[in-house]
C-alpha positions in Angstrom: 0.0 0.0 0.0 1.4 3.4 -0.9 0.3 7.0 -0.1 1.2 10.4 -1.2 4.0 12.2 0.6 2.5 15.1 2.6 4.3 18.4 2.6 6.5 19.0 5.6 7.2 22.5 7.0 9.6 21.4 9.7 12.3 18.7 9.6 14.9 17.6 12.0 18.7 17.3 11.4 20.7 15.6 14.2 23.5 13.2 14.5 22.3 11.9 17.9 19.8 12.8 20.5 18.9 15.4 21.7 17.4 16.7 18.5 18.5 19.9 16.7 15.5 21.4 14.9 16.0 23.2 11.6 13.4 25.0 9.6 13.6 24.3 5.9 11.4 24.9 2.9 8.5 22.5 2.7 9.0 19.5 0.5 6.8 19.8 -2.5 4.6 16.9 -3.6 6.1 15.8 -6.9 4.4 12.4 -6.9 7.0 10.5 -4.8 5.3 7.6 -3.1 5.6 6.6 0.5 5.3 3.0 1.7 5.7 0.7 4.7 6.7 -2.9 5.3 6.8 -5.0 8.4 10.4 -5.9 9.3 11.4 -7.7 12.6 7.9 -7.2 13.8 8.0 -3.4 13.3 6.3 -1.2 10.7 9.1 0.6 8.8 8.7 3.5 6.4 10.3 4.6 3.2 10.0 7.2 0.4 10.4 6.1 -3.2 11.3 8.0 -6.3 10.9 6.4 -9.7 11.8 8.5 -12.7 9.3 9.0 -15.5 11.8 7.3 -17.9 11.7 4.0 -15.9 11.2 1.1 -18.3 10.2 -2.2 -16.8 12.0 -4.1 -19.5 15.4 -2.5 -18.6 17.4 -3.4 -15.5 17.6 -0.2 -13.4 20.1 0.9 -10.8 18.9 1.5 -7.2 20.3 4.1 -4.8 19.5 3.8 -1.1 19.9 7.2 0.8 19.7 7.3 4.6 18.9 10.2 6.8 20.7 11.3 10.0 19.6 10.5 13.5 16.4 12.0 14.9 15.4 12.8 11.4 13.1 11.7 8.5 13.4 10.4 5.0 11.8 13.5 3.6 14.7 15.6 4.9 17.3 13.3 3.3 15.4 13.6 0.0 15.5 17.3 0.1 19.1 17.7 1.4 20.7 15.3 -1.1 18.7 16.2 -4.2 19.0 12.6 -5.4 15.7 12.8 -7.2 17.0 15.4 -9.7 19.9 13.2 -10.6 17.7 10.1 -10.8 15.5 11.9 -13.3 18.6 12.8 -15.4 20.1 9.3 -15.4 17.1 7.1 -15.0 17.7 5.3 -11.7 15.4 4.6 -8.7 16.0 6.2 -5.3 14.6 5.0 -2.0 14.9 6.9 1.3 14.3 4.4 4.2 13.4 5.5 7.7 15.3 4.5 10.8 13.6 3.3 14.0 11.2 5.5 16.0 7.6 6.6 15.8 8.4 10.3 15.1 12.0 11.4 14.3 13.9 8.3 13.4 17.4 7.0 14.1 19.6 4.1 12.9 20.5 2.0 15.9 23.9 0.6 15.5 25.0 -0.6 18.9 24.5 -3.5 21.2 24.0 -6.2 18.6 26.1 -9.3 18.9 25.0 -10.7 15.5 25.6 -7.8 13.0 23.7 -9.4 10.1 20.6 -9.7 12.3 20.6 -6.1 13.4 17.0 -4.9 12.8 18.1 -2.0 10.6 20.3 -4.3 8.5 17.4 -6.8 8.1 15.1 -3.9 7.1 17.4 -2.7 4.3 17.8 -6.2 3.0 14.1 -6.8 3.0 13.4 -3.4 1.4 15.7 -4.4 -1.4 13.8 -7.6 -1.8 10.5 -5.7 -1.9 11.7 -3.3 -4.6 13.1 -6.1 -6.7 9.7 -7.7 -6.7 8.0 -4.5 -7.9 10.7 -3.1 -10.2 13.4 -4.4 -12.6 16.3 -3.6 -10.2 19.7 -4.4 -11.6 21.2 -6.7 -8.8 24.7 -5.6 -9.7 24.0 -1.9 -9.4 22.6 -1.3 -5.9 24.3 1.5 -3.9 23.9 2.9 -0.4 24.8 6.3 1.1 23.9 8.4 4.1 24.3 11.6 6.1 25.7 11.5 9.6 24.1 8.6 11.5 23.0 7.4 8.0 26.7 7.5 7.0 27.3 5.2 10.0 24.6 3.0 8.7 26.3 2.8 5.3 29.4 1.5 7.0 27.3 -1.1 8.8 25.8 -2.2 5.5 29.3 -2.5 4.0 30.1 -5.0 6.7 26.8 -7.0 6.4 25.5 -6.6 2.8 28.6 -6.3 0.6 27.2 -9.2 -1.4 24.1 -7.1 -2.3 25.4 -3.5 -2.4 28.1 -2.5 -4.9 29.4 0.7 -3.4 28.9 3.1 -0.4 28.9 6.8 0.3 29.0 8.8 3.5 28.6 12.5 4.3 29.6 13.8 7.7 29.6 10.2 8.9 28.8 9.5 12.5 30.9 6.4 13.1 29.9 4.6 16.3 31.1 1.1 15.3 34.9 0.2 15.2 36.2 -1.1 11.9 37.1 -4.4 13.5 33.4 -4.9 14.1 33.0 -5.9 10.5 32.0 -9.6 10.1 32.6 -9.4 6.4 35.8 -7.8 5.3 35.5 -8.2 1.6 36.5 -5.0 -0.3 33.8 -2.4 -0.4 34.2 0.8 -2.6 33.7 4.0 -0.5 33.3 7.7 -1.3 33.2 10.0 1.7 32.7 13.8 2.3 33.6 15.6 5.5 34.0 19.2 6.7 37.0 20.2 8.8 34.7 22.5 10.9 32.0 19.9 11.5 31.2 20.4 15.2 29.0 17.3 15.5 31.2 14.6 13.9 34.7 16.2 14.2 37.0 15.8 11.3 39.9 14.9 13.5 37.8 12.8 15.9 37.2 13.1 19.6 34.4 13.4 22.1 31.5 15.7 21.6 28.4 16.2 23.7 25.9 14.6 21.3 27.5 11.1 21.5 28.5 8.8 24.4 31.7 7.7 22.8 34.5 9.5 20.8 34.3 9.6 17.1 37.3 8.5 15.0 39.6 10.7 13.0 38.0 10.8 9.5 41.4 10.7 7.6 42.5 7.7 9.8 39.1 6.0 9.4 39.3 6.4 5.6 42.9 5.1 5.6 41.8 2.0 7.5 39.0 1.4 5.1 41.6 1.5 2.3 43.6 -1.1 4.2 40.5 -3.2 4.4 40.2 -2.9 0.6 44.0 -3.7 0.2 44.7 -0.5 -1.6 48.1 0.9 -2.2 49.3 2.7 1.0 50.1 6.1 -0.6 47.0 8.0 -1.6 46.8 10.6 -4.4 45.8 14.1 -3.3 44.2 16.6 -5.7 43.0 20.2 -5.1 39.5 20.5 -6.5 38.7 24.0 -5.3 40.0 26.5 -2.8 38.1 24.7 0.0 38.0 21.1 -1.4 40.7 18.5 -1.4 40.3 15.0 -2.9 42.2 12.0 -1.6 42.0 8.7 -3.5 43.4 5.3 -2.6 44.2 3.4 -5.7 45.2 -0.2 -6.8 42.7 -1.7 -4.5 41.5 -5.3 -4.5 38.6 -5.9 -6.8 39.0 -2.3 -8.0 37.3 -1.2 -4.7 38.6 2.3 -4.6 38.4 4.6 -1.6 37.9 8.4 -2.0 37.7 11.2 0.6 36.7 14.7 -0.1 37.8 17.1 2.6 35.9 20.4 2.8 38.0 23.1 4.4 35.8 25.0 6.8 32.8 22.8 5.9 30.2 22.0 8.5 27.8 19.2 9.2 26.1 19.7 5.8 25.6 18.0 2.4 28.1 19.5 -0.1 26.3 21.0 -3.0 23.0 20.7 -1.2 20.8 23.5 0.2 22.4 25.8 2.8 21.3 25.5 6.4 21.8 28.0 9.3 25.6 28.4 9.6 25.3 29.3 13.3 24.1 25.8 13.9 25.5 23.4 11.3 28.3 25.4 9.6 29.0 26.2 6.0 27.7 24.3 3.0 30.2 24.4 0.1 28.9 24.6 -3.5 32.3 23.9 -4.9 31.6 20.2 -5.0 28.3 18.3 -5.4 28.4 15.2 -3.2 25.4 13.6 -4.9 26.9 14.0 -8.4 30.3 12.8 -7.3 28.7 9.8 -5.6 26.8 8.8 -8.7 29.9 9.1 -10.9 31.7 6.9 -8.4 28.9 4.4 -8.0 28.6 4.1 -11.8 32.1 2.8 -11.9 31.3 -0.1 -9.6 29.0 -3.1 -9.9 28.8 -6.5 -8.3 29.6 -9.5 -10.4 26.6 -11.7 -10.8 
């Protein structure tokens, strides 16, 4: 059963409780559909965007984009602008919702069996559901997320690398250690992080919104590159006055790792709509995270 997405006047952006409330322009009803499914005994929500150019006879890529903590799928849809790119390139986008009756969060701690974490099971079952309804290319499914959703992308890389071809993270809130991974097969990654992010600090450390310290983003990315068996020396490129790109090359299974560092960037989506700087920091327009992700994702597919 589907229903029309109701316009929202207020959404929440937060990496962890307590919530930070941010006023944004209402999300217009452009025909996106909203649905639910029962997973692990809980009703879970998602928003779906299918481009007008979708053809049932043609296998179509699927992008899964996950919101931050204490947030909603509608905000992730608006912040990332994936729908615009999906219309240009003809792929399907789904915005799943985390756990919670109101604002939703991806719950990534306290699970001894990672593959049975309710959020992981939900994403796997959501893929199953969409594959029954649409001609999804099984070799071209991709996952990305903002903040807590970026942490969820990491969890999926450890549990569903046999189903998801590449991963993206923006301002990732990493609450799980890399050695938590039960599946260390190479997983392509593209990440974006601002050096002035006050909520998930670029150089790591303890902040008030989380019980445990966050890792250093450059070190975390380097360790992901080690997981992918990449060459140890990355290639650095200046993209703009405030954007540096670091790429780890010669990785196993061509599973490259790329980090975009936004000098002075805040807890925002590069290339997305600006939010109040006093709260979340600057939003650069010198790199478009969504477009760069899609270019990266398009280079990777799972062997079938």
